[in-house]
C-alpha positions in Angstrom: 68.2 67.6 105.3 71.2 69.7 104.3 71.1 73.3 105.7 70.6 76.2 103.3 73.7 78.4 103.1 73.3 82.1 102.5 76.0 84.7 102.3 75.3 88.1 104.0 77.1 91.3 104.8 76.5 92.9 108.2 77.9 95.7 110.3 78.4 95.5 114.1 79.8 97.8 116.7 83.4 96.9 117.7 82.4 95.6 121.1 79.9 93.2 119.6 81.9 92.1 116.5 83.3 88.9 118.1 80.0 87.9 119.8 78.5 84.9 118.0 75.0 85.7 119.3 75.2 89.3 117.9 76.4 87.9 114.6 73.5 85.5 114.4 70.9 88.1 115.2 72.3 90.6 112.7 72.5 87.9 110.0 68.9 86.8 110.7 67.7 90.4 110.4 69.6 91.0 107.2 68.0 87.8 105.7 64.6 88.5 107.1 64.3 85.2 108.9 63.7 84.3 112.6 67.0 83.9 114.5 65.8 80.4 115.4 66.4 79.3 111.8 70.1 80.3 112.1 72.0 77.1 112.8 75.5 78.6 112.6 77.5 81.4 111.0 81.0 81.3 109.5 83.2 84.3 108.9 84.2 85.0 105.3 85.5 88.6 105.5 86.5 90.9 108.3 87.1 94.6 107.9 87.4 97.5 110.4 85.7 100.8 109.5 87.5 103.4 111.5 86.5 106.4 109.4 84.3 107.8 112.3 84.7 108.1 116.0 82.3 105.1 116.6 84.3 102.2 115.1 82.4 99.5 113.3 83.3 96.2 111.9 82.1 95.0 108.5 81.6 91.2 108.3 80.7 88.9 105.5 79.2 85.7 106.9 78.1 82.3 105.5 74.8 81.6 107.3 73.5 78.1 107.8 69.7 78.0 107.9 67.6 75.1 109.3 70.7 73.2 110.4 74.3 73.4 111.7 77.0 74.9 109.5 79.1 72.2 107.9 82.7 71.9 109.1 85.1 74.3 107.4 87.8 72.4 105.5 91.3 73.8 105.6 92.7 74.3 102.1 95.2 71.7 100.8 97.6 71.8 97.9 98.5 68.8 95.7 99.8 68.0 92.3 99.5 65.0 90.0 102.6 62.7 89.5 105.1 64.1 87.1 105.2 62.4 83.7 108.2 60.1 83.2 109.4 62.0 80.1 108.0 65.4 80.9 109.5 68.8 80.5 111.5 70.8 83.0 111.9 74.5 83.9 114.7 76.2 85.7 113.4 78.8 88.1 116.0 81.3 89.2 115.0 82.6 92.6 113.1 81.2 95.5 111.0 84.2 96.5 107.2 84.2 96.1 107.3 84.5 92.3 109.7 81.5 92.1 108.0 79.3 94.7 104.5 79.8 93.3 105.8 79.3 89.8 107.2 76.0 91.0 103.9 74.9 92.5 102.0 75.8 89.4 104.6 74.0 87.2 104.0 70.9 89.2 100.3 71.2 88.8 100.8 71.5 85.1 103.2 68.4 84.9 106.4 70.4 84.4 109.3 69.6 86.7 110.7 72.8 88.4 114.4 73.1 89.3 114.5 76.1 91.7 118.0 77.7 92.0 118.5 80.0 95.0 121.7 81.9 95.7 121.0 82.1 99.4 120.3 79.6 102.1 117.2 77.8 103.4 115.1 79.8 105.8 116.4 78.0 108.9 120.1 78.6 108.1 119.3 82.1 106.7 118.0 83.2 110.1 121.5 82.9 111.6 123.0 85.1 108.9 120.8 88.1 110.1 122.7 88.4 113.3 126.0 89.7 111.8 124.0 92.4 110.0 122.3 93.5 113.2 125.1 93.1 115.7 128.3 93.6 113.7 127.1 95.6 110.7 128.5 92.9 108.4 126.4 91.8 105.4 126.7 88.2 104.2 126.2 89.1 100.6 124.3 86.0 99.4 122.3 85.4 102.6 120.6 88.4 104.2 117.2 90.2 104.5 116.8 90.1 100.7 118.4 86.9 99.6 117.5 83.3 100.6 114.5 81.0 100.8 111.2 83.0 100.5 112.9 86.2 99.2 112.8 89.6 100.9 109.4 89.0 102.5 110.4 86.1 104.6 112.1 88.2 107.3 110.7 91.6 106.4 107.1 91.5 107.2 105.0 89.0 105.2 102.4 91.6 104.3 99.8 90.2 101.9 97.5 93.1 101.1 97.5 93.8 97.3 95.5 95.9 94.9 96.4 93.5 92.1 92.9 92.0 91.9 93.0 92.1 88.1 96.1 89.9 87.9 94.6 86.6 88.9 93.1 84.6 91.6 94.3 86.3 94.8 92.1 84.0 96.9 94.1 81.0 95.5 97.3 82.5 96.7 95.9 82.9 100.2 94.6 79.3 100.2 98.0 78.0 99.2 99.6 79.9 102.0 97.0 78.6 104.5 97.5 75.1 103.2 101.2 75.5 104.1 100.6 76.7 107.7 99.6 80.4 107.4 96.9 81.5 109.9 93.4 81.0 108.6 92.7 84.7 109.3 94.6 85.2 106.0 91.4 84.0 104.3 89.1 86.5 106.0 91.1 89.7 106.9 90.7 92.6 104.6 94.4 93.4 105.0 96.0 90.0 105.7 99.5 89.7 107.3 101.5 86.7 108.3 104.4 88.3 110.0 108.1 87.7 109.9 108.0 85.2 112.8 105.5 82.9 111.0 106.4 83.2 107.4 109.6 81.2 107.5 107.8 78.0 108.4 105.3 78.7 105.6 108.0 79.0 103.0 109.7 75.8 104.3 106.4 73.9 104.0 106.1 75.1 100.4 109.6 73.9 99.7 108.6 70.4 101.1 105.6 70.4 98.8 107.8 71.1 95.8 110.2 68.4 96.8 107.5 65.8 97.6 105.8 66.4 94.2 109.1 65.8 92.3 110.6 69.2 92.0 114.1 70.3 93.0 115.2 73.2 95.2 118.9 73.9 95.3 120.3 76.5 97.8 123.7 78.2 97.6 123.4 78.0 93.8 124.1 81.3 92.2 123.5 81.7 88.5 126.4 83.4 86.7 125.7 82.8 83.1 123.0 81.7 80.6 123.4 78.9 78.1 122.3 80.3 74.8 122.1 78.8 71.4 121.3 81.5 69.0 118.1 83.2 70.4 117.1 80.2 72.5 118.0 79.7 76.2 119.0 76.1 77.0 119.9 76.5 80.7 122.3 78.2 83.1 125.8 78.1 84.5 126.3 78.4 88.3 129.1 79.9 90.3 130.4 76.4 91.0 130.8 75.9 87.2 127.9 73.5 86.8 125.8 73.6 83.7 122.1 72.9 84.3 119.8 72.3 81.3 116.1 72.6 81.0 113.4 73.3 78.4 112.5 76.7 79.9 114.0 79.3 82.3 111.9 81.4 84.6 113.7 84.5 85.8 112.3 85.3 89.2 115.3 86.9 91.0 113.7 89.8 92.7 114.6 93.5 92.5 117.9 93.3 94.4 119.8 90.7 92.3 121.8 93.4 90.5 124.4 90.9 89.2 121.6 89.3 87.1 120.9 92.7 85.6 124.6 93.1 84.8 124.6 89.6 83.3 121.6 90.4 81.1 123.3 93.6 79.9 126.6 91.8 79.2 124.7 89.2 77.2 123.0 91.9 75.2 119.6 90.8 76.4 117.0 93.5 76.1 116.0 95.5 79.2 114.0 98.7 79.6 114.3 101.5 82.2 111.1 102.0 84.3 110.0 104.3 87.1 110.8 103.4 90.7 110.8 105.3 94.0 113.3 106.2 96.7 113.1 108.0 100.0 113.5 107.1 103.6 111.8 105.2 106.5 109.7 107.4 108.7 109.1 106.2 112.3 106.4 107.3 114.8 105.4 106.1 118.2 102.6 103.5 117.5 100.2 105.1 120.1 100.2 108.3 118.0 99.1 106.3 114.9 96.5 104.5 117.0 95.1 107.8 118.4 94.9 109.4 115.0 93.4 106.5 113.1 91.0 105.3 115.7 90.0 108.8 117.0 91.1 108.0 120.6 91.6 110.4 123.4 95.1 111.5 124.1 95.6 109.1 127.1 93.2 106.3 125.9 94.7 102.9 125.3 93.9 101.1 122.0 90.8 98.8 122.5 91.7 95.1 122.8 89.8 94.2 119.6 91.7 96.7 117.4 95.0 95.8 115.8 97.9 98.3 115.7 96.6 101.0 113.4 98.1 101.6 109.9 97.9 104.3 107.4 98.3 105.0 103.7 99.2 108.5 102.4 99.7 109.5 98.8 99.8 112.6 96.7 101.2 113.9 93.4 103.6 116.9 93.2 104.9 118.2 89.9 104.1 115.0 88.1 105.8 112.8 90.6 104.2 110.6 93.3 105.0 111.1 97.0 103.6 108.3 99.1 103.9 105.9 102.0 105.2 102.5 101.2 105.1 99.1 103.0 103.7 100.6 106.2 104.5 98.5 109.2 102.3 99.0 112.3 103.9 97.8 115.6 107.0 97.1 113.6 110.8 97.5 113.3 113.1 99.1 110.8 115.6 96.6 109.5 118.8 96.7 107.4 118.2 95.5 103.9 121.6 96.0 102.3 123.0 93.2 100.0 126.6 94.5 99.9 128.9 95.8 102.5 129.5 99.2 101.0 125.9 100.3 101.4 123.1 101.0 103.9 119.5 100.3 102.9 116.5 100.4 105.3 113.3 98.5 105.1 110.4 97.7 107.6 108.9 94.6 109.1 106.3 93.5 111.7 105.8 90.3 113.6 102.4 88.7 113.5 101.5 90.3 116.9 102.5 93.8 115.7 103.4 94.7 119.2 106.4 97.0 118.8 105.9 100.4 120.3 106.9 101.9 117.0 105.2 102.3 113.6 107.3 102.8 110.5 106.7 103.3 106.8 108.6 104.0 103.7 108.1 107.6 102.6 109.2 107.8 99.0 108.9 109.8 95.8 108.8 108.5 92.2 112.0 108.5 90.1 111.3 108.5 86.4 113.9 107.3 83.8 114.5 111.0 82.8 115.5 111.7 86.4 118.6 109.5 86.1 119.9 110.9 82.8 123.2 111.9 84.4 124.0 108.2 85.0 123.1 107.0 81.5 126.4 107.9 79.8 128.5 105.7 82.1 125.9 103.0 83.0 123.5 102.8 80.1 120.3 100.9 80.9 121.7 100.2 84.4 121.5 104.0 85.2 118.6 103.5 87.7 120.7 100.9 89.6 123.6 103.3 89.7 121.3 106.0 91.1 120.2 103.7 93.8 123.7 102.6 94.6 125.0 106.1 94.9 122.4 106.9 97.6 123.1 103.6 99.4 126.8 104.3 99.5 126.2 107.9 100.7 124.1 106.4 103.5 126.9 104.1 104.5 129.4 106.9 104.7 127.0 109.2 106.6 126.1 106.4 109.0 129.6 106.2 110.2 130.2 102.4 110.0 128.6 99.0 109.9 124.9 99.3 109.2 124.4 102.4 111.3 121.9 104.5 109.3 121.9 108.3 108.7 119.0 109.9 110.6 117.2 113.2 111.0 114.2 114.5 112.9 111.5 115.2 110.3 111.2 118.8 111.6 114.9 119.3 110.9 114.6 117.8 107.5 111.9 120.3 106.7 114.0 123.2 108.1 117.3 122.1 106.5 119.4 121.5 109.5 121.3 118.6 111.1 119.6 117.1 114.2 121.5 117.6 117.4 120.0 114.4 118.7 117.7 111.7 117.4 114.6 110.0 118.9 114.8 106.4 120.1 114.4 104.0 117.2 113.5 100.4 116.5 116.4 100.2 114.1 118.8 97.8 116.0 122.2 98.9 114.4 121.4 102.5 115.4 121.4 105.9 113.7 123.8 108.8 113.4 122.6 112.4 112.8 123.1 113.4 109.1 121.7 116.0 106.6 119.4 113.8 104.6 118.1 117.0 102.9 121.6 117.4 101.4 122.1 113.8 100.5 119.0 113.3 98.3 118.6 115.0 95.0 117.3 118.6 95.3 114.0 118.1 93.3 113.2 114.9 95.3 113.8 116.8 98.6 111.5 119.6 97.5 108.7 117.1 96.7 109.2 115.2 99.9 109.0 118.4 101.9 105.7 119.4 100.2 104.3 115.9 100.7 105.2 115.7 104.4 103.6 119.1 105.1 100.4 118.0 103.2 100.3 114.7 105.1 100.6 116.6 108.4 97.5 118.5 107.4 95.7 115.2 106.8 97.1 113.5 110.0 97.8 116.3 112.6 101.0 115.5 114.3 102.4 113.4 111.5 105.2 115.9 111.4 106.7 116.5 114.9 110.0 116.7 116.7 109.7 113.1 117.8 109.4 111.7 114.3 112.5 110.1 112.9 113.7 109.7 109.3 116.3 107.1 108.4 118.1 106.8 105.1 117.6 105.3 102.6 114.7 103.3 101.3 115.8 102.5 97.8 114.6 99.0 97.0 110.9 99.8 96.5 110.9 98.2 93.1 113.1 97.4 90.2 114.4 100.4 88.1 114.3 98.0 85.1 111.8 95.9 83.3 112.9 92.7 81.5 110.3 92.8 78.7 108.1 89.9 77.7 105.6 89.2 74.9 101.9 89.6 75.7 101.0 86.3 74.2 103.6 83.8 75.3 105.1 85.8 78.2 108.6 84.9 76.8 111.3 87.5 76.4 110.7 89.1 72.9 114.3 88.2 71.8 115.2 85.0 73.8 112.9 82.0 73.3 112.3 80.0 76.4 113.2 82.8 78.8 110.3 83.9 81.0 110.8 87.2 83.0 108.8 87.1 86.2 107.9 88.9 89.4 109.4 92.0 91.0 112.9 91.7 89.6 111.5 91.7 86.0 109.2 94.7 86.8 105.9 92.8 86.8 105.0 92.8 90.5 105.2 94.8 93.7 104.8 92.6 96.8 104.3 89.0 97.9 100.9 88.4 96.5 101.4 90.1 93.1 104.7 88.3 92.7 103.0 85.0 93.5 100.3 85.7 91.0 102.8 86.6 88.4 104.7 83.4 89.1 101.6 81.3 88.6 100.7 83.2 85.4 104.2 82.7 83.9 104.2 79.0 84.9 100.9 78.6 83.0 102.7 79.9 79.9 105.6 77.5 80.2 105.2 74.7 77.6 104.2 71.4 79.3 
């Protein structure tokens, strides 16, 4: 007889949360059955409740009654054979939007041709060393460009609030099918890590190739092939023309040359809000003590991960908030050109760095960049970002050295005489961040930081470092698309997609948007 499977939610103290016997007893009690009927339990969701001093763990379990639990089957991905005379779609960009669009195209019988300006993940890794050690950016292969996009070597964080955008669980299953840890399926805030994600994206590429798709690296798109208001394909930097029935634009928010190409071709774009600020870095033990209510000298319990936080407020109609918080992480250089310094954050799967960092940013609305419109038009937001990035380069003093300031000095308006130690490998140079950012933004950031210090006592202290600047939070532009076909409203066959087009904000939401757009591509 097959066992009866029931799903139940239970809460256990931290020290019992990994104990199978405790899980069985709690599940039996919740179901109102003798524990002898519980033949096995399987974890479906794991979430830590650290709101109070006694930490608890919330678990969702599948409970097998009157028999053993059936074996858990690891997710797989497959696609049917491509039709001999089927349609094709060029996908510009091999980040999460582009890769998941390619997988869904294959599922729908459309051949994807993925074009990536950067290198494959294995070769790309070697191009990070010049950034870190020499301060030299390889402009088509760096922390932003290359197989897997910006997330490959800058964290691999999967948590998303985009539950209304599509089947989040399916994204997780596809990642696990390609080698991501199975905890991705159960953790409330899943994270793969920059050490594991490269192998996952390589496995996705192999699936695309084995199913009949194409992936071409070092293939930079420099023009579109247009016939009237219809796109027919693209032109590459090598001068090759590549034709297809549809073109999915999934280039990410840092491919500024694509925005310039769209503008030059007169293809409609719209300004949108984005956010800029800096990276804020604390000792990880401080975050642990604050979030887990630990005594000053108490170590973090073994069963607890490095603690994270999320802070947000609104000041004078503009948001001030943490962004891409990286517990046990590192600050990394995210510039894509050699005349700029940009900072971002990442964590390995172990999250075992002694530092915690987060973006700390404020919203920039289109009206905030009016002074750039006369010269730059719709690209005003990019010019605003670029000016800050170039100022950071100058203040850093060379290479990828970043301008830095103690948070207390930022609040008081003075240059730091020295800086705390940092995880940022290229190093930091004292600089007046309060004079380098726009005055209104500085005022909001100061108010926000003081408010956050009241919420997390010690968040502002002399040992907390700010590094400039975090500018690539999202695209300052939206490439519009129709609600019904998801095509550009003026260019038939062009499908804007993902972060670069303004429809996503992270790995999972970009993957979801990639799948959604691929479903709209005619098969």
